[in-house]
PyMOL Python script that loads the backbone (N, CA, C, O; Angstrom):
from pymol import cmd

cmd.read_pdbstr("""\
ATOM      1  N   MET A   1    -155.290  60.540 -84.789  1.00  0.00           N
ATOM      2  CA  MET A   1    -153.995  60.415 -84.747  1.00  0.00           C
ATOM      3  C   MET A   1    -153.337  58.536 -84.550  1.00  0.00           C
ATOM      4  O   MET A   1    -152.625  58.087 -83.651  1.00  0.00           O
ATOM      5  N   SER A   2    -153.803  57.962 -85.514  1.00  0.00           N
ATOM      6  CA  SER A   2    -153.699  56.685 -85.864  1.00  0.00           C
ATOM      7  C   SER A   2    -152.599  56.062 -86.778  1.00  0.00           C
ATOM      8  O   SER A   2    -152.287  54.890 -86.988  1.00  0.00           O
ATOM      9  N   ASP A   3    -152.085  57.326 -87.280  1.00  0.00           N
ATOM     10  CA  ASP A   3    -150.669  57.383 -87.803  1.00  0.00           C
ATOM     11  C   ASP A   3    -149.476  57.573 -86.975  1.00  0.00           C
ATOM     12  O   ASP A   3    -148.310  57.547 -87.369  1.00  0.00           O
ATOM     13  N   PHE A   4    -149.931  57.781 -85.692  1.00  0.00           N
ATOM     14  CA  PHE A   4    -148.770  57.733 -84.593  1.00  0.00           C
ATOM     15  C   PHE A   4    -148.255  56.865 -83.720  1.00  0.00           C
ATOM     16  O   PHE A   4    -149.264  56.295 -83.307  1.00  0.00           O
ATOM     17  N   ILE A   5    -147.220  56.333 -83.099  1.00  0.00           N
ATOM     18  CA  ILE A   5    -146.897  55.707 -82.547  1.00  0.00           C
ATOM     19  C   ILE A   5    -146.703  56.704 -80.887  1.00  0.00           C
ATOM     20  O   ILE A   5    -145.802  57.541 -80.942  1.00  0.00           O
ATOM     21  N   HIS A   6    -147.321  56.641 -79.799  1.00  0.00           N
ATOM     22  CA  HIS A   6    -146.503  56.783 -78.859  1.00  0.00           C
ATOM     23  C   HIS A   6    -145.425  56.022 -77.875  1.00  0.00           C
ATOM     24  O   HIS A   6    -145.532  55.062 -77.112  1.00  0.00           O
ATOM     25  N   VAL A   7    -144.577  56.697 -78.160  1.00  0.00           N
ATOM     26  CA  VAL A   7    -143.273  55.798 -78.029  1.00  0.00           C
ATOM     27  C   VAL A   7    -142.575  55.971 -76.192  1.00  0.00           C
ATOM     28  O   VAL A   7    -141.605  55.317 -75.808  1.00  0.00           O
ATOM     29  N   GLY A   8    -143.240  56.846 -75.421  1.00  0.00           N
ATOM     30  CA  GLY A   8    -143.137  56.944 -74.000  1.00  0.00           C
ATOM     31  C   GLY A   8    -142.789  57.734 -73.840  1.00  0.00           C
ATOM     32  O   GLY A   8    -141.629  57.628 -74.238  1.00  0.00           O
ATOM     33  N   PHE A   9    -143.010  59.261 -73.254  1.00  0.00           N
ATOM     34  CA  PHE A   9    -142.725  60.121 -72.092  1.00  0.00           C
ATOM     35  C   PHE A   9    -143.272  61.344 -72.954  1.00  0.00           C
ATOM     36  O   PHE A   9    -142.563  62.342 -73.085  1.00  0.00           O
ATOM     37  N   GLY A  10    -145.188  61.229 -73.846  1.00  0.00           N
ATOM     38  CA  GLY A  10    -145.329  62.291 -74.279  1.00  0.00           C
ATOM     39  C   GLY A  10    -144.660  62.475 -76.274  1.00  0.00           C
ATOM     40  O   GLY A  10    -145.062  63.282 -77.112  1.00  0.00           O
ATOM     41  N   ASN A  11    -143.827  61.640 -76.393  1.00  0.00           N
ATOM     42  CA  ASN A  11    -143.033  61.710 -77.598  1.00  0.00           C
ATOM     43  C   ASN A  11    -144.002  60.440 -78.735  1.00  0.00           C
ATOM     44  O   ASN A  11    -144.561  59.396 -78.398  1.00  0.00           O
ATOM     45  N   ILE A  12    -143.913  60.907 -79.744  1.00  0.00           N
ATOM     46  CA  ILE A  12    -144.617  60.671 -80.809  1.00  0.00           C
ATOM     47  C   ILE A  12    -144.059  60.385 -82.408  1.00  0.00           C
ATOM     48  O   ILE A  12    -143.994  61.259 -83.272  1.00  0.00           O
ATOM     49  N   VAL A  13    -143.761  59.276 -82.547  1.00  0.00           N
ATOM     50  CA  VAL A  13    -143.405  58.901 -83.939  1.00  0.00           C
ATOM     51  C   VAL A  13    -144.511  58.821 -85.154  1.00  0.00           C
ATOM     52  O   VAL A  13    -145.693  58.753 -84.814  1.00  0.00           O
ATOM     53  N   ASN A  14    -144.124  58.827 -86.821  1.00  0.00           N
ATOM     54  CA  ASN A  14    -145.120  58.719 -87.578  1.00  0.00           C
ATOM     55  C   ASN A  14    -144.831  57.138 -88.060  1.00  0.00           C
ATOM     56  O   ASN A  14    -143.788  56.656 -88.502  1.00  0.00           O
ATOM     57  N   LYS A  15    -146.182  56.483 -87.806  1.00  0.00           N
ATOM     58  CA  LYS A  15    -146.200  55.247 -88.680  1.00  0.00           C
ATOM     59  C   LYS A  15    -145.684  54.519 -89.591  1.00  0.00           C
ATOM     60  O   LYS A  15    -145.179  53.403 -89.710  1.00  0.00           O
ATOM     61  N   SER A  16    -145.953  55.502 -90.265  1.00  0.00           N
ATOM     62  CA  SER A  16    -145.877  55.188 -91.637  1.00  0.00           C
ATOM     63  C   SER A  16    -143.958  55.188 -91.946  1.00  0.00           C
ATOM     64  O   SER A  16    -143.495  54.542 -92.886  1.00  0.00           O
ATOM     65  N   LYS A  17    -143.228  55.852 -91.173  1.00  0.00           N
ATOM     66  CA  LYS A  17    -142.147  56.118 -91.616  1.00  0.00           C
ATOM     67  C   LYS A  17    -140.894  55.229 -90.863  1.00  0.00           C
ATOM     68  O   LYS A  17    -139.670  55.356 -90.883  1.00  0.00           O
ATOM     69  N   VAL A  18    -141.894  54.183 -90.132  1.00  0.00           N
ATOM     70  CA  VAL A  18    -141.044  53.084 -89.123  1.00  0.00           C
ATOM     71  C   VAL A  18    -140.753  52.001 -90.167  1.00  0.00           C
ATOM     72  O   VAL A  18    -141.571  51.569 -90.979  1.00  0.00           O
ATOM     73  N   ILE A  19    -139.593  51.657 -90.046  1.00  0.00           N
ATOM     74  CA  ILE A  19    -138.874  50.721 -91.037  1.00  0.00           C
ATOM     75  C   ILE A  19    -138.873  49.222 -89.998  1.00  0.00           C
ATOM     76  O   ILE A  19    -138.878  48.103 -90.512  1.00  0.00           O
ATOM     77  N   ALA A  20    -138.864  49.436 -88.539  1.00  0.00           N
ATOM     78  CA  ALA A  20    -138.377  48.013 -88.120  1.00  0.00           C
ATOM     79  C   ALA A  20    -138.235  48.606 -86.355  1.00  0.00           C
ATOM     80  O   ALA A  20    -137.624  49.583 -85.921  1.00  0.00           O
ATOM     81  N   ILE A  21    -138.785  47.917 -85.874  1.00  0.00           N
ATOM     82  CA  ILE A  21    -138.342  48.020 -84.089  1.00  0.00           C
ATOM     83  C   ILE A  21    -137.344  46.815 -84.115  1.00  0.00           C
ATOM     84  O   ILE A  21    -137.311  45.818 -84.836  1.00  0.00           O
ATOM     85  N   VAL A  22    -136.347  47.338 -82.843  1.00  0.00           N
ATOM     86  CA  VAL A  22    -135.665  46.365 -82.417  1.00  0.00           C
ATOM     87  C   VAL A  22    -134.771  46.320 -81.175  1.00  0.00           C
ATOM     88  O   VAL A  22    -134.133  47.372 -81.130  1.00  0.00           O
ATOM     89  N   GLY A  23    -134.501  45.580 -80.235  1.00  0.00           N
ATOM     90  CA  GLY A  23    -133.844  45.531 -79.548  1.00  0.00           C
ATOM     91  C   GLY A  23    -132.778  45.458 -79.248  1.00  0.00           C
ATOM     92  O   GLY A  23    -132.127  44.464 -79.567  1.00  0.00           O
ATOM     93  N   PRO A  24    -132.198  46.532 -78.495  1.00  0.00           N
ATOM     94  CA  PRO A  24    -130.608  47.429 -78.563  1.00  0.00           C
ATOM     95  C   PRO A  24    -129.889  46.186 -77.984  1.00  0.00           C
ATOM     96  O   PRO A  24    -128.732  46.191 -78.403  1.00  0.00           O
ATOM     97  N   GLU A  25    -130.078  45.355 -77.356  1.00  0.00           N
ATOM     98  CA  GLU A  25    -128.955  44.579 -77.447  1.00  0.00           C
ATOM     99  C   GLU A  25    -127.704  43.691 -77.990  1.00  0.00           C
ATOM    100  O   GLU A  25    -126.693  43.255 -77.441  1.00  0.00           O
ATOM    101  N   GLY A  26    -128.168  43.626 -79.180  1.00  0.00           N
ATOM    102  CA  GLY A  26    -127.346  43.034 -80.654  1.00  0.00           C
ATOM    103  C   GLY A  26    -126.040  43.752 -80.788  1.00  0.00           C
ATOM    104  O   GLY A  26    -126.263  44.955 -80.920  1.00  0.00           O
ATOM    105  N   ALA A  27    -124.629  43.444 -80.808  1.00  0.00           N
ATOM    106  CA  ALA A  27    -123.742  44.296 -81.303  1.00  0.00           C
ATOM    107  C   ALA A  27    -124.132  45.221 -82.936  1.00  0.00           C
ATOM    108  O   ALA A  27    -123.750  46.388 -83.016  1.00  0.00           O
ATOM    109  N   PRO A  28    -124.818  44.640 -84.020  1.00  0.00           N
ATOM    110  CA  PRO A  28    -124.992  45.684 -84.782  1.00  0.00           C
ATOM    111  C   PRO A  28    -125.866  46.468 -84.658  1.00  0.00           C
ATOM    112  O   PRO A  28    -125.717  47.329 -85.525  1.00  0.00           O
ATOM    113  N   VAL A  29    -127.279  46.795 -83.657  1.00  0.00           N
ATOM    114  CA  VAL A  29    -127.887  47.871 -83.275  1.00  0.00           C
ATOM    115  C   VAL A  29    -126.891  48.338 -82.248  1.00  0.00           C
ATOM    116  O   VAL A  29    -126.749  49.557 -82.339  1.00  0.00           O
ATOM    117  N   ARG A  30    -126.121  47.776 -81.263  1.00  0.00           N
ATOM    118  CA  ARG A  30    -125.423  48.821 -80.596  1.00  0.00           C
ATOM    119  C   ARG A  30    -124.249  49.845 -81.461  1.00  0.00           C
ATOM    120  O   ARG A  30    -123.855  50.960 -81.118  1.00  0.00           O
ATOM    121  N   ARG A  31    -123.938  49.206 -82.435  1.00  0.00           N
ATOM    122  CA  ARG A  31    -123.074  50.123 -83.171  1.00  0.00           C
ATOM    123  C   ARG A  31    -123.758  50.844 -84.055  1.00  0.00           C
ATOM    124  O   ARG A  31    -123.306  51.894 -84.512  1.00  0.00           O
ATOM    125  N   MET A  32    -125.197  50.235 -84.464  1.00  0.00           N
ATOM    126  CA  MET A  32    -125.878  51.677 -85.271  1.00  0.00           C
ATOM    127  C   MET A  32    -126.615  52.894 -84.549  1.00  0.00           C
ATOM    128  O   MET A  32    -127.123  53.948 -84.930  1.00  0.00           O
ATOM    129  N   VAL A  33    -126.434  52.248 -83.325  1.00  0.00           N
ATOM    130  CA  VAL A  33    -127.099  53.733 -82.471  1.00  0.00           C
ATOM    131  C   VAL A  33    -126.058  54.334 -82.012  1.00  0.00           C
ATOM    132  O   VAL A  33    -126.348  55.442 -81.561  1.00  0.00           O
ATOM    133  N   SER A  34    -124.491  53.954 -81.903  1.00  0.00           N
ATOM    134  CA  SER A  34    -123.452  54.940 -81.582  1.00  0.00           C
ATOM    135  C   SER A  34    -122.987  55.541 -82.827  1.00  0.00           C
ATOM    136  O   SER A  34    -122.353  56.584 -82.667  1.00  0.00           O
ATOM    137  N   ASN A  35    -123.220  54.946 -84.620  1.00  0.00           N
ATOM    138  CA  ASN A  35    -123.031  55.990 -85.594  1.00  0.00           C
ATOM    139  C   ASN A  35    -123.937  57.260 -84.880  1.00  0.00           C
ATOM    140  O   ASN A  35    -123.592  58.324 -84.366  1.00  0.00           O
ATOM    141  N   SER A  36    -125.023  56.731 -85.066  1.00  0.00           N
ATOM    142  CA  SER A  36    -126.133  57.211 -85.295  1.00  0.00           C
ATOM    143  C   SER A  36    -125.745  58.483 -84.344  1.00  0.00           C
ATOM    144  O   SER A  36    -125.744  59.591 -84.880  1.00  0.00           O
ATOM    145  N   ARG A  37    -125.493  58.400 -83.279  1.00  0.00           N
ATOM    146  CA  ARG A  37    -125.508  59.559 -81.886  1.00  0.00           C
ATOM    147  C   ARG A  37    -124.365  60.506 -82.792  1.00  0.00           C
ATOM    148  O   ARG A  37    -124.605  61.706 -82.919  1.00  0.00           O
ATOM    149  N   ASP A  38    -123.201  59.958 -83.373  1.00  0.00           N
ATOM    150  CA  ASP A  38    -122.422  60.484 -83.790  1.00  0.00           C
ATOM    151  C   ASP A  38    -122.356  61.394 -84.760  1.00  0.00           C
ATOM    152  O   ASP A  38    -121.830  62.507 -84.743  1.00  0.00           O
ATOM    153  N   ALA A  39    -123.025  60.746 -85.746  1.00  0.00           N
ATOM    154  CA  ALA A  39    -123.589  61.670 -86.550  1.00  0.00           C
ATOM    155  C   ALA A  39    -124.584  62.499 -86.517  1.00  0.00           C
ATOM    156  O   ALA A  39    -124.893  63.151 -87.514  1.00  0.00           O
ATOM    157  N   GLY A  40    -125.454  62.626 -84.964  1.00  0.00           N
ATOM    158  CA  GLY A  40    -126.691  63.218 -84.969  1.00  0.00           C
ATOM    159  C   GLY A  40    -128.136  63.000 -85.446  1.00  0.00           C
ATOM    160  O   GLY A  40    -129.072  63.800 -85.422  1.00  0.00           O
ATOM    161  N   THR A  41    -128.104  61.879 -85.836  1.00  0.00           N
ATOM    162  CA  THR A  41    -129.250  61.083 -86.359  1.00  0.00           C
ATOM    163  C   THR A  41    -130.258  60.560 -85.359  1.00  0.00           C
ATOM    164  O   THR A  41    -131.463  60.627 -85.600  1.00  0.00           O
ATOM    165  N   ALA A  42    -129.802  60.060 -84.282  1.00  0.00           N
ATOM    166  CA  ALA A  42    -130.303  59.618 -83.156  1.00  0.00           C
ATOM    167  C   ALA A  42    -131.105  60.601 -82.782  1.00  0.00           C
ATOM    168  O   ALA A  42    -130.885  61.812 -82.758  1.00  0.00           O
ATOM    169  N   ILE A  43    -132.340  59.815 -82.401  1.00  0.00           N
ATOM    170  CA  ILE A  43    -133.165  60.676 -81.360  1.00  0.00           C
ATOM    171  C   ILE A  43    -133.580  60.109 -79.821  1.00  0.00           C
ATOM    172  O   ILE A  43    -134.264  59.085 -79.823  1.00  0.00           O
ATOM    173  N   ASP A  44    -133.285  60.590 -78.729  1.00  0.00           N
ATOM    174  CA  ASP A  44    -133.510  59.617 -77.938  1.00  0.00           C
ATOM    175  C   ASP A  44    -134.346  60.476 -77.434  1.00  0.00           C
ATOM    176  O   ASP A  44    -134.184  61.696 -77.394  1.00  0.00           O
ATOM    177  N   ALA A  45    -135.733  59.550 -76.832  1.00  0.00           N
ATOM    178  CA  ALA A  45    -137.295  59.525 -76.590  1.00  0.00           C
ATOM    179  C   ALA A  45    -137.029  59.045 -75.115  1.00  0.00           C
ATOM    180  O   ALA A  45    -137.923  59.181 -74.279  1.00  0.00           O
ATOM    181  N   THR A  46    -135.953  58.548 -74.817  1.00  0.00           N
ATOM    182  CA  THR A  46    -136.146  57.816 -73.225  1.00  0.00           C
ATOM    183  C   THR A  46    -136.183  58.648 -72.010  1.00  0.00           C
ATOM    184  O   THR A  46    -136.782  58.120 -71.074  1.00  0.00           O
ATOM    185  N   ARG A  47    -135.729  59.729 -71.807  1.00  0.00           N
ATOM    186  CA  ARG A  47    -136.112  60.801 -70.967  1.00  0.00           C
ATOM    187  C   ARG A  47    -135.005  60.206 -69.583  1.00  0.00           C
ATOM    188  O   ARG A  47    -135.121  60.248 -68.358  1.00  0.00           O
ATOM    189  N   GLY A  48    -133.794  59.594 -70.640  1.00  0.00           N
ATOM    190  CA  GLY A  48    -132.429  59.050 -69.112  1.00  0.00           C
ATOM    191  C   GLY A  48    -133.150  57.878 -68.565  1.00  0.00           C
ATOM    192  O   GLY A  48    -133.105  57.627 -67.361  1.00  0.00           O
ATOM    193  N   ARG A  49    -133.902  57.056 -69.516  1.00  0.00           N
ATOM    194  CA  ARG A  49    -133.978  55.729 -68.868  1.00  0.00           C
ATOM    195  C   ARG A  49    -133.208  54.624 -69.695  1.00  0.00           C
ATOM    196  O   ARG A  49    -133.138  54.719 -70.920  1.00  0.00           O
ATOM    197  N   LYS A  50    -132.884  54.033 -69.307  1.00  0.00           N
ATOM    198  CA  LYS A  50    -132.923  52.775 -70.016  1.00  0.00           C
ATOM    199  C   LYS A  50    -133.231  52.438 -71.754  1.00  0.00           C
ATOM    200  O   LYS A  50    -134.382  52.202 -72.122  1.00  0.00           O
ATOM    201  N   THR A  51    -132.422  52.446 -72.438  1.00  0.00           N
ATOM    202  CA  THR A  51    -132.931  52.057 -73.891  1.00  0.00           C
ATOM    203  C   THR A  51    -133.731  50.917 -74.312  1.00  0.00           C
ATOM    204  O   THR A  51    -133.051  50.377 -75.184  1.00  0.00           O
ATOM    205  N   ARG A  52    -134.765  50.288 -74.169  1.00  0.00           N
ATOM    206  CA  ARG A  52    -135.325  48.978 -74.240  1.00  0.00           C
ATOM    207  C   ARG A  52    -135.753  48.611 -75.792  1.00  0.00           C
ATOM    208  O   ARG A  52    -135.882  47.424 -76.089  1.00  0.00           O
ATOM    209  N   SER A  53    -135.954  49.551 -76.693  1.00  0.00           N
ATOM    210  CA  SER A  53    -135.994  49.124 -78.104  1.00  0.00           C
ATOM    211  C   SER A  53    -135.355  50.770 -78.984  1.00  0.00           C
ATOM    212  O   SER A  53    -135.197  51.893 -78.506  1.00  0.00           O
ATOM    213  N   VAL A  54    -135.142  50.292 -80.274  1.00  0.00           N
ATOM    214  CA  VAL A  54    -135.082  50.907 -80.993  1.00  0.00           C
ATOM    215  C   VAL A  54    -135.963  51.114 -82.620  1.00  0.00           C
ATOM    216  O   VAL A  54    -135.960  50.169 -83.408  1.00  0.00           O
ATOM    217  N   LEU A  55    -136.475  52.058 -82.872  1.00  0.00           N
ATOM    218  CA  LEU A  55    -137.063  52.173 -83.574  1.00  0.00           C
ATOM    219  C   LEU A  55    -136.132  52.601 -85.091  1.00  0.00           C
ATOM    220  O   LEU A  55    -135.338  53.542 -85.054  1.00  0.00           O
ATOM    221  N   ILE A  56    -136.274  52.073 -85.931  1.00  0.00           N
ATOM    222  CA  ILE A  56    -135.004  52.548 -87.421  1.00  0.00           C
ATOM    223  C   ILE A  56    -136.210  53.314 -88.377  1.00  0.00           C
ATOM    224  O   ILE A  56    -137.330  52.950 -88.737  1.00  0.00           O
ATOM    225  N   MET A  57    -135.596  54.268 -88.550  1.00  0.00           N
ATOM    226  CA  MET A  57    -137.011  55.225 -89.261  1.00  0.00           C
ATOM    227  C   MET A  57    -136.324  55.450 -90.703  1.00  0.00           C
ATOM    228  O   MET A  57    -135.202  55.086 -91.056  1.00  0.00           O
ATOM    229  N   GLU A  58    -137.287  56.140 -91.430  1.00  0.00           N
ATOM    230  CA  GLU A  58    -136.484  56.480 -93.284  1.00  0.00           C
ATOM    231  C   GLU A  58    -135.451  57.739 -92.879  1.00  0.00           C
ATOM    232  O   GLU A  58    -135.273  58.468 -91.903  1.00  0.00           O
ATOM    233  N   GLY A  59    -135.039  57.605 -93.840  1.00  0.00           N
ATOM    234  CA  GLY A  59    -134.107  58.667 -93.393  1.00  0.00           C
ATOM    235  C   GLY A  59    -133.180  58.628 -92.915  1.00  0.00           C
ATOM    236  O   GLY A  59    -132.637  59.717 -92.725  1.00  0.00           O
ATOM    237  N   ASP A  60    -132.521  57.477 -92.484  1.00  0.00           N
ATOM    238  CA  ASP A  60    -131.495  57.403 -91.926  1.00  0.00           C
ATOM    239  C   ASP A  60    -131.515  57.804 -90.299  1.00  0.00           C
ATOM    240  O   ASP A  60    -130.464  58.183 -89.782  1.00  0.00           O
ATOM    241  N   ARG A  61    -132.777  57.707 -89.489  1.00  0.00           N
ATOM    242  CA  ARG A  61    -132.949  58.255 -88.183  1.00  0.00           C
ATOM    243  C   ARG A  61    -133.154  56.939 -87.349  1.00  0.00           C
ATOM    244  O   ARG A  61    -133.620  55.908 -87.834  1.00  0.00           O
ATOM    245  N   LEU A  62    -132.677  57.115 -85.786  1.00  0.00           N
ATOM    246  CA  LEU A  62    -132.776  56.387 -85.086  1.00  0.00           C
ATOM    247  C   LEU A  62    -134.267  56.780 -83.773  1.00  0.00           C
ATOM    248  O   LEU A  62    -134.114  57.949 -83.420  1.00  0.00           O
ATOM    249  N   VAL A  63    -135.021  56.399 -83.344  1.00  0.00           N
ATOM    250  CA  VAL A  63    -135.358  56.817 -82.185  1.00  0.00           C
ATOM    251  C   VAL A  63    -135.189  55.728 -81.381  1.00  0.00           C
ATOM    252  O   VAL A  63    -135.366  54.548 -81.686  1.00  0.00           O
ATOM    253  N   LEU A  64    -134.823  56.202 -80.298  1.00  0.00           N
ATOM    254  CA  LEU A  64    -134.779  55.535 -78.567  1.00  0.00           C
ATOM    255  C   LEU A  64    -135.657  55.233 -77.780  1.00  0.00           C
ATOM    256  O   LEU A  64    -136.252  56.200 -77.305  1.00  0.00           O
ATOM    257  N   SER A  65    -136.083  53.924 -77.340  1.00  0.00           N
ATOM    258  CA  SER A  65    -137.705  54.408 -76.725  1.00  0.00           C
ATOM    259  C   SER A  65    -137.156  53.594 -75.445  1.00  0.00           C
ATOM    260  O   SER A  65    -136.271  52.738 -75.442  1.00  0.00           O
ATOM    261  N   ALA A  66    -137.962  54.116 -74.282  1.00  0.00           N
ATOM    262  CA  ALA A  66    -137.771  53.285 -72.818  1.00  0.00           C
ATOM    263  C   ALA A  66    -138.589  52.164 -73.425  1.00  0.00           C
ATOM    264  O   ALA A  66    -138.112  51.129 -72.960  1.00  0.00           O
ATOM    265  N   LEU A  67    -139.664  51.848 -74.297  1.00  0.00           N
ATOM    266  CA  LEU A  67    -141.017  50.996 -73.985  1.00  0.00           C
ATOM    267  C   LEU A  67    -140.452  49.562 -74.824  1.00  0.00           C
ATOM    268  O   LEU A  67    -139.817  49.527 -75.878  1.00  0.00           O
ATOM    269  N   SER A  68    -140.736  48.865 -74.304  1.00  0.00           N
ATOM    270  CA  SER A  68    -140.092  47.655 -75.169  1.00  0.00           C
ATOM    271  C   SER A  68    -140.601  47.384 -76.633  1.00  0.00           C
ATOM    272  O   SER A  68    -141.805  47.640 -76.635  1.00  0.00           O
ATOM    273  N   PRO A  69    -140.263  47.046 -77.658  1.00  0.00           N
ATOM    274  CA  PRO A  69    -141.220  46.388 -78.438  1.00  0.00           C
ATOM    275  C   PRO A  69    -142.012  46.095 -78.646  1.00  0.00           C
ATOM    276  O   PRO A  69    -142.445  46.452 -79.742  1.00  0.00           O
ATOM    277  N   ASP A  70    -142.875  45.199 -77.777  1.00  0.00           N
ATOM    278  CA  ASP A  70    -143.830  44.627 -77.415  1.00  0.00           C
ATOM    279  C   ASP A  70    -144.930  45.407 -77.274  1.00  0.00           C
ATOM    280  O   ASP A  70    -146.048  45.359 -77.787  1.00  0.00           O
ATOM    281  N   ALA A  71    -144.222  46.413 -76.187  1.00  0.00           N
ATOM    282  CA  ALA A  71    -145.649  47.300 -75.976  1.00  0.00           C
ATOM    283  C   ALA A  71    -145.437  48.035 -76.865  1.00  0.00           C
ATOM    284  O   ALA A  71    -146.218  48.874 -76.415  1.00  0.00           O
ATOM    285  N   LEU A  72    -144.847  48.787 -78.306  1.00  0.00           N
ATOM    286  CA  LEU A  72    -144.638  49.322 -78.677  1.00  0.00           C
ATOM    287  C   LEU A  72    -145.349  49.005 -80.176  1.00  0.00           C
ATOM    288  O   LEU A  72    -145.791  49.846 -80.959  1.00  0.00           O
ATOM    289  N   LEU A  73    -145.326  47.542 -80.339  1.00  0.00           N
ATOM    290  CA  LEU A  73    -146.524  46.769 -80.860  1.00  0.00           C
ATOM    291  C   LEU A  73    -147.909  47.057 -81.018  1.00  0.00           C
ATOM    292  O   LEU A  73    -148.713  47.314 -81.915  1.00  0.00           O
ATOM    293  N   LYS A  74    -147.850  46.873 -79.476  1.00  0.00           N
ATOM    294  CA  LYS A  74    -149.333  46.655 -79.154  1.00  0.00           C
ATOM    295  C   LYS A  74    -149.991  48.592 -78.807  1.00  0.00           C
ATOM    296  O   LYS A  74    -151.181  48.775 -78.548  1.00  0.00           O
ATOM    297  N   ARG A  75    -149.205  49.525 -78.860  1.00  0.00           N
ATOM    298  CA  ARG A  75    -149.635  50.579 -79.111  1.00  0.00           C
ATOM    299  C   ARG A  75    -149.548  51.126 -80.613  1.00  0.00           C
ATOM    300  O   ARG A  75    -149.532  52.346 -80.779  1.00  0.00           O
ATOM    301  N   ALA A  76    -149.503  50.443 -81.483  1.00  0.00           N
ATOM    302  CA  ALA A  76    -149.366  50.899 -82.731  1.00  0.00           C
ATOM    303  C   ALA A  76    -150.564  49.953 -83.184  1.00  0.00           C
ATOM    304  O   ALA A  76    -150.868  49.973 -84.377  1.00  0.00           O
ATOM    305  N   GLY A  77    -151.107  49.312 -82.505  1.00  0.00           N
ATOM    306  CA  GLY A  77    -152.109  48.146 -82.896  1.00  0.00           C
ATOM    307  C   GLY A  77    -151.602  46.860 -83.616  1.00  0.00           C
ATOM    308  O   GLY A  77    -152.582  46.314 -84.122  1.00  0.00           O
ATOM    309  N   ILE A  78    -150.616  46.254 -83.831  1.00  0.00           N
ATOM    310  CA  ILE A  78    -150.048  45.745 -84.583  1.00  0.00           C
ATOM    311  C   ILE A  78    -150.248  44.398 -83.628  1.00  0.00           C
ATOM    312  O   ILE A  78    -150.116  44.741 -82.453  1.00  0.00           O
ATOM    313  N   GLU A  79    -150.557  42.804 -83.769  1.00  0.00           N
ATOM    314  CA  GLU A  79    -150.658  41.646 -82.997  1.00  0.00           C
ATOM    315  C   GLU A  79    -149.849  40.840 -83.752  1.00  0.00           C
ATOM    316  O   GLU A  79    -150.251  40.580 -84.886  1.00  0.00           O
ATOM    317  N   ILE A  80    -148.425  40.217 -83.260  1.00  0.00           N
ATOM    318  CA  ILE A  80    -148.296  39.117 -84.233  1.00  0.00           C
ATOM    319  C   ILE A  80    -148.410  37.861 -83.531  1.00  0.00           C
ATOM    320  O   ILE A  80    -148.152  37.904 -82.328  1.00  0.00           O
ATOM    321  N   GLU A  81    -148.612  37.190 -83.833  1.00  0.00           N
ATOM    322  CA  GLU A  81    -149.122  36.122 -83.041  1.00  0.00           C
ATOM    323  C   GLU A  81    -147.649  35.258 -83.546  1.00  0.00           C
ATOM    324  O   GLU A  81    -147.029  35.482 -84.586  1.00  0.00           O
ATOM    325  N   GLY A  82    -147.204  33.922 -82.185  1.00  0.00           N
ATOM    326  CA  GLY A  82    -146.704  32.749 -82.482  1.00  0.00           C
ATOM    327  C   GLY A  82    -145.084  33.836 -82.541  1.00  0.00           C
ATOM    328  O   GLY A  82    -144.069  33.202 -82.828  1.00  0.00           O
ATOM    329  N   SER A  83    -144.959  34.939 -82.352  1.00  0.00           N
ATOM    330  CA  SER A  83    -143.457  36.045 -82.575  1.00  0.00           C
ATOM    331  C   SER A  83    -142.422  35.432 -81.401  1.00  0.00           C
ATOM    332  O   SER A  83    -143.026  34.794 -80.539  1.00  0.00           O
ATOM    333  N   ASP A  84    -140.910  35.518 -81.212  1.00  0.00           N
ATOM    334  CA  ASP A  84    -140.296  35.430 -80.229  1.00  0.00           C
ATOM    335  C   ASP A  84    -140.566  36.620 -79.616  1.00  0.00           C
ATOM    336  O   ASP A  84    -139.895  36.383 -78.612  1.00  0.00           O
ATOM    337  N   LEU A  85    -140.995  37.675 -79.418  1.00  0.00           N
ATOM    338  CA  LEU A  85    -141.680  38.738 -78.625  1.00  0.00           C
ATOM    339  C   LEU A  85    -142.515  38.207 -77.766  1.00  0.00           C
ATOM    340  O   LEU A  85    -142.286  38.202 -76.556  1.00  0.00           O
ATOM    341  N   GLN A  86    -143.596  37.691 -78.313  1.00  0.00           N
ATOM    342  CA  GLN A  86    -144.488  36.935 -77.091  1.00  0.00           C
ATOM    343  C   GLN A  86    -143.735  36.081 -76.302  1.00  0.00           C
ATOM    344  O   GLN A  86    -143.742  36.207 -75.078  1.00  0.00           O
ATOM    345  N   ASP A  87    -142.967  35.070 -76.965  1.00  0.00           N
ATOM    346  CA  ASP A  87    -142.497  33.928 -76.107  1.00  0.00           C
ATOM    347  C   ASP A  87    -141.066  34.220 -74.946  1.00  0.00           C
ATOM    348  O   ASP A  87    -140.720  33.783 -73.848  1.00  0.00           O
ATOM    349  N   SER A  88    -140.536  35.225 -75.965  1.00  0.00           N
ATOM    350  CA  SER A  88    -139.103  35.792 -74.607  1.00  0.00           C
ATOM    351  C   SER A  88    -139.066  36.351 -73.378  1.00  0.00           C
ATOM    352  O   SER A  88    -138.091  36.711 -72.719  1.00  0.00           O
ATOM    353  N   GLY A  89    -140.632  36.402 -73.045  1.00  0.00           N
ATOM    354  CA  GLY A  89    -140.633  36.957 -71.723  1.00  0.00           C
ATOM    355  C   GLY A  89    -140.481  38.455 -71.420  1.00  0.00           C
ATOM    356  O   GLY A  89    -140.576  38.958 -70.301  1.00  0.00           O
ATOM    357  N   GLU A  90    -140.185  39.218 -72.786  1.00  0.00           N
ATOM    358  CA  GLU A  90    -140.246  40.444 -72.956  1.00  0.00           C
ATOM    359  C   GLU A  90    -141.325  40.744 -72.556  1.00  0.00           C
ATOM    360  O   GLU A  90    -142.249  39.931 -72.570  1.00  0.00           O
ATOM    361  N   ALA A  91    -141.491  42.301 -71.991  1.00  0.00           N
ATOM    362  CA  ALA A  91    -143.272  43.085 -72.437  1.00  0.00           C
ATOM    363  C   ALA A  91    -143.083  43.894 -70.977  1.00  0.00           C
ATOM    364  O   ALA A  91    -143.956  44.666 -70.581  1.00  0.00           O
TER     365      ALA A  91
END
""", "prot")
cmd.dss("prot")
cmd.show_as("cartoon", "prot")
cmd.util.cbc("prot")
cmd.orient("prot")
């Protein structure tokens, strides 16, 4: 199962289909989420919790997760030294 990332609450995504993992705070990301929900291409894996990260997938799909981008990177086995994620206090 190393080709998958657990995004919370028993939900997993294919790691090779992930283009980016971003925070939901910025206006462009909020617009993308809104447009994706309207188009029916958003997958909400938060189980009603606050969205802390958005996974941008191949095929114009978005996956909303209640886990932070840093936590998802750790679960994917990816470590980024000197990144903004580590310095920003998110986690």
